[in-house]
C-alpha positions as CSV (number, residue, x, y, z in Angstrom):
1,X,202.4,239.4,292.3
2,X,205.3,241.2,290.4
3,X,208.7,239.3,290.3
4,X,211.2,241.2,289.0
5,X,214.7,242.3,288.8
6,X,215.4,238.1,288.5
7,X,219.3,237.2,288.9
8,X,221.1,234.0,288.7
9,X,224.6,232.7,289.8
10,X,224.7,229.2,287.8
11,X,226.1,226.2,289.9
12,X,228.1,223.4,288.5
13,X,227.1,221.0,291.4
14,X,224.6,218.3,289.7
15,X,221.7,218.8,291.9
16,X,221.9,222.4,292.1
17,X,220.9,224.4,289.1
18,X,221.6,228.1,290.2
19,X,221.1,230.3,293.3
20,X,218.7,232.8,292.2
21,X,217.4,236.6,293.5
22,X,214.4,238.6,293.0
23,X,212.4,241.7,293.7
24,X,208.9,241.1,295.0
25,X,206.2,244.2,294.2
26,X,209.5,246.3,294.2
27,X,209.8,246.5,298.1
28,X,211.5,243.4,299.3
29,X,214.5,242.1,297.8
30,X,215.2,238.1,298.7
31,X,218.3,236.4,297.8
32,X,220.3,232.4,297.9
33,X,216.9,231.3,296.8
34,X,218.8,227.5,295.3
35,X,216.6,225.8,293.0
36,X,217.3,222.3,292.9
37,X,216.4,219.4,290.8
38,X,215.7,216.1,291.9
39,X,217.1,212.8,291.4
40,X,213.4,212.1,289.3
41,X,213.9,215.5,287.4
42,X,211.8,217.4,289.5
43,X,212.4,221.4,290.5
44,X,212.3,222.5,294.0
45,X,213.4,225.8,295.7
46,X,215.0,226.3,299.0
47,X,214.9,229.6,301.0
48,X,218.0,230.5,303.2
49,X,217.7,229.5,306.5
50,X,220.2,229.0,309.6
51,X,220.8,226.5,312.3
52,X,220.7,227.7,315.9
53,X,223.4,226.5,318.4
54,X,220.7,224.1,320.1
55,X,220.6,222.6,316.5
56,X,217.0,224.1,315.4
57,X,216.6,225.8,311.5
58,X,215.0,229.0,310.9
59,X,213.6,230.3,307.4
60,X,215.6,233.9,307.0
61,X,212.7,234.0,305.1
62,X,209.7,232.0,303.4
63,X,206.3,232.0,301.2
64,X,203.7,231.7,303.5
65,X,201.7,229.7,301.2
66,X,201.8,227.2,298.2
67,X,200.2,229.7,295.9
68,X,203.4,231.7,296.7
69,X,205.7,229.5,296.4
70,X,204.1,228.4,293.0
71,X,204.3,231.8,292.0
72,X,207.8,232.6,293.0
73,X,208.9,228.8,291.5
74,X,207.2,229.9,288.2
75,X,208.7,232.9,287.6
76,X,212.1,232.0,288.3
77,X,211.9,229.0,286.6
78,X,210.7,231.1,283.3
79,X,213.7,233.2,283.6
80,X,215.7,230.7,283.8
81,X,214.2,229.1,280.2
82,X,213.7,225.6,282.5
83,X,210.4,223.7,282.2
84,X,208.8,222.2,285.7
85,X,207.9,219.1,284.9
């Protein structure tokens, strides 16, 4: 999967490393992906979502499987210069 035009907005928040945006396959722009660090040091991504009036949460977009999630995560972390340990 081609992931390009990766950009970051760095954060001062201790658990939030950065907000990321990227382009997938030269045809889909993804924005407001949170790159977060857990207390144990592991890093994960949060994809944007909204909460309905009834309290249900819905994703604007998200990876459809673990392999796609890992490809996006690896590309973002490599561009950020952070290892996924």
